[in-house]
C-alpha positions, 0 to 999 in steps of 0.5 A: 286867929279867933276861936269862938263857940259854933257847935253846942259843944264849944262851951270852953276855950280851945285846949292845947292840942287845938291851939297847937295846930297854929303855934306861930299865930296869935290866938284869942277866944271870943265866947260872945262872938263879938268878932263874928258880929263885927266881920259879918256886915262887911263880909256880906256887903261886898262878896266880889273877892269872896271864895268858897261857901257863903253860907259860912258867913251868912248864918248867925255866926261867921266861922271857918273864915279867912281874910287877907288885907293889904299891908298897913290895913288897920281896924279902926271903927268898922272891920276893914274891907279885905282884899280877898276872903273865903270859907272854909279855910282849908278849901280856900287858903291857897286861893286867898293868900296866893292871889293876895300878893302885894 
């Protein structure tokens, strides 16, 4: 899970209450939006398996985005092509994860 500034008030890393929403996930703070810039070209190039609101990947910052990858996928060079992806997470979580059974 990557946290990054999206709103004007997002000027610091998330506090414990936000991090506690997903206690089992590894969580990172990306204040320079490096992950967003790496994800966006891949997310925009192939939308065949994208679900949800495309505006969340088209604007300056990719946010509220989820991607599912096959076992063994590695990020080497360019962000790997997801099997399924979507945004916002709350609306597409089941569709992305359930339909991505390997």
